[in-house]
N, C-alpha and C positions, 0 to 999 in steps of 0.2 A: 785285627786283634792287636797287634803289636802297638799301633798308634793309639788304640783306647787304652792299653796300659800304660804307655807313656805320659799320656795326657792325664791319667789319675794318679801317677806314682810322684809327683813332682813337689809336694807339700809337707807342712810340719804339724806335729800334735800334741798331746792332752796332759792333764792332772786328772784327780779324782774327788770323790766324795759326792754326796748327790742330793739334789733337788728333789721335789715330790713328783712333778709333772714334766712331760716332755717340753722343751723348749724348741720353737721353730724360728730359724733365721727370716728377716722380711723376705718374702717372695718364695722361700723355699717349701717344697711339699715335704722335705726329710727335716725331723726333729729327733732330739733324743734328750734324756735327763742328764744335763751337763755337771762336770764336777764343779764344786763350789767356789773354786777360784779362777773359773774360765769365763770369759766374757764374749759375747757375740764379736765376732770378727767385723771390721770394716772394710776389709780388704778381698775376702772372699767368702763364700757360703759356709759357715761353720763357727767354731768357736776357737779363741786362742787365749793364751797367756805369755805376752812377750817377754816378761821377766823370766820367765822359765824355758823359753824358746820351746813351747809346745802348744800345739792346735788339734782340732778334729776338723776334717774337711769332707763335705758332702758333694757328690756328684749325681745329678740326675741323668739316667740313659734310658733307651728306648726299651720296651719290655723284653724284646728278643736278645738283649744283651746279656741277660741272667744265664741262659743255656750257653751262650758263647763263653763267658766268664767260668762257668761249671766246668765246662770241657776244657778251655784253653788255658787256665790259670795253674797249669802243673808246676810241681818244684821245678823241674828243669827249664820251662818258661820263665818263671820268676827269677831263677839264678842267672839268666841270661840279661834280665834287667837289674842285676845286682843285689837280689834279696834272697837270702838262705833261709829256707822254712824250717821251723822247729815244731810247729804244731798245726794241725788241719782238721776241722770239725765241721761236719754237716749237722745244722739245727734248725729251730723254728723260732722265729722272731716275730711276735705280734699275730702268730697263726700263719706265718709265710715262710716258705723255703728260704734258707739262707745258709752260706757258706762264711766260716770265720778263720782267717789264716794268720798265723803269728811267726814272726822271724825277726831277723836282722839284716840290716843294710850297710853296706860299707860306704861312707862319706868322706871324703879325703884320707887321712891316715887313721881315723877312727871308725867306729861303727855306731849305728843308732837302732833301737828297737822299732819294729814295725807291725802295724796290724792292719788287715784289710778284710772287711765286712761286706758282702754283696747279699741283698735282699731282693727277692723277686716278688711281683706284684703284676696282675693283668694290665695295668695302666703305665707302670714304669720299673726300672731297675733302680735301686738305690745302692751307690757304691760309696762306701765310708772309708777314710784312710786315716790312720792315726800313726803317730811316730814319736818317740820320746828318747832321752838319754838313757843309756843301758841301765843305770841303777834308778830310773824314774818310777816305772811301775811294773807290777808282776801281771802275767798272763791273766789270772783270775780277776785281779782289779780291772783291767781293761775290759774284759770281757762283760764285766757287769755293767760298765758305761756303754759298751757299744751295742749290748743286746737290749738296751733300753730304747733303740730306734723305734720311731713312730711314723707312719706316713698320714699325710691328710690329703683332701680332695684337690684336685687342681685350682690354682687361683686365678682370677681376672687377669688377663694379660696387662692391663694398666696398672695394676697393684704390683705386679711383677716389675715392670718398668720403674715404677716410684722406687723399688727398694734397690735399683742398681747403684753401684758407687760413682754414678756421674749423672749429670742431667742433659737431655737434648731438647733445649727450647725449640730447635729449628730441624724438622725431620725432612723438609724441602721436597714434599709429594711422596716419600718413600713410606711405607706402610710397615709396622712391626709385625712380624709374624711368629717369633719365637725368643724366649730369653733362656740362656744356657748358664747354669751353675751359678746363678745370681750375679754374674759379672759380665754378661756378654748379650749383645742384642743381635738380632738379624732382621733386615728389613728388605723389602722388595717394592718394586713397582710393576704391578701388572696382576692378572688374574690369579696366577699359581701361586700357593702357598711354599711349595716344594719345588725348586727350580733345578732340574737335573740335567738340561742340555742347554744351558745357556739361552735360555727362551727370553728372559727379561733381565735387569739390572739387578744386583744383589749387594747390599752393604752389610757388614760385620763390623762392630764395634765392641772391643773387649778391653777390661782392665786387667792388667798383669797381676801377678801374685809378688812378684820379684823386684827388689830395686833396680833402677836403670846402670847401665855403665856409666862411669864418671868422666869419660874422655870422648872425643868427637871420633876417634878410629874405634872405640868399642860401641859407640851408637850406630855406627856405619857397619859394622860387622853384624850387630843384632839386627840391624834393618835387612841386610841382604839375606842372612840366614833365615829370618822369618818370612821373606817373600818366597824362596825358592821351597818353603815347608808347607806352603798352600795347598791344600789337599785338590785334587781334582783337575788341576791345571798344569800344563806341560810346555816344552819347547820357548822358554823365556828368552825374551830379547829386550834388554833394558833400553829405554829411550833417554830418561834421565834420572839422575840420582843425588840428591842434594840434601846438607843439612842448612838449617838457618835459625834465626833466633825471632820469635814473634810472641808479643803479649808476656815479655817476661820470662818465657820457657824456650826450651830448645827443642827444635822440630827435626824430622827426618822425613823425606818423601821421595818415594820412586814411582815413576810411570813406566809400564813396561807392555809390549805386546806378547801375547800368549796364545795357546790353543786349549780349547776346553778338550779333557780327556775323553769325556763320554759322548760327545757328540762330534767332535774335531771342526767345530767352528772356532773361527778367529775371535778372540776377545782382547781387550784391554783393561789392564788392572792398575789401580792406584792404591798405593799403601801410603798411608800418612802416620806416624807416630808423634805423640806430644809426650815429653819427657818432663816429670815432676821429680822433687827431690828424692820421694821415696817409691815410686812407682812410675808406670807409664801407660798410657793409653794407645792402642793400635786400632786403626781403621783399615779395613780392605774394602775397596769398591770394585766390583766386577761387571763390565758392562759389554754387551755384544759391540764387535767392532764397528758397525754401520752406525752405532749410537753414541760414539765416543764423544763427539763435540757437543752433544746435548748433556750426557752424564758426567763427564769429568767436572766440570763447574758446580753441579749437583752435590757430588760428592765432597767437594773442598767446603761448600758453604756448610754442610752438615758437621763436619770435624771442627771448623772455626766456630761453630755457635756452642759446641760440648763445653759444659762447665764441670769441673772436677771437685766432688765433695771433700 
């Protein structure tokens, strides 16, 4: 639960005034009627107004997450994440159960307003995060925008891939199985769509929402922190870690031995990060240890081919 909250709480949010129909970001099942001065984000699934430091962010989660959020997003739990709740309401959005939470969050020496909307549906949980300057929007204004949320039917996988903020001309035999938040793709090679016990190799490529560190030391620190935060992997032993320049960009790559937490099987992990001026893209490839010689070059070929939009 804590990881789900942390993953969902990192982004920026909104303005107001309405269009008539819900607008869906490319590849997203979640849409809403956006404020008139908000544009679709090119960085994440949602809307933003960079000049106002405002945005609305969508996260698609499994159906069972709604009950977990409804039970787990207590005032005390949110306070541990730095959010002080001022209002909480159970309501219906488009005929679906929902919970809307308003509050504020400490950011550095100041505070921002924060709104969290969770909508339950048999096919997914829609999590919408909004935040703004303290004098930006009132709770009633933000409620009007957030409760205009609409859900649409699942989109074909290839349509979701086309909406990603990067292109993958070379998949190198890996099969796409899932798109996450309109900004990440999961691929594998083998009969399973869900790899739980290191049965087959997995590749995950995700575009960041934040600007990259500006120094080699900062990039090194980010890469190591990202590596050890990779879920379901333990007992890390780094074989090599290096930063380099390629194609006019800064890169950082780590290869490490590790253990799959679910099965206890040995795995090898390659993490490659490509840094651009305003963002970075991270690839994590996980292979059964006995397939490392075959899969590590395949992982590298995929990330080498990637084109940033």
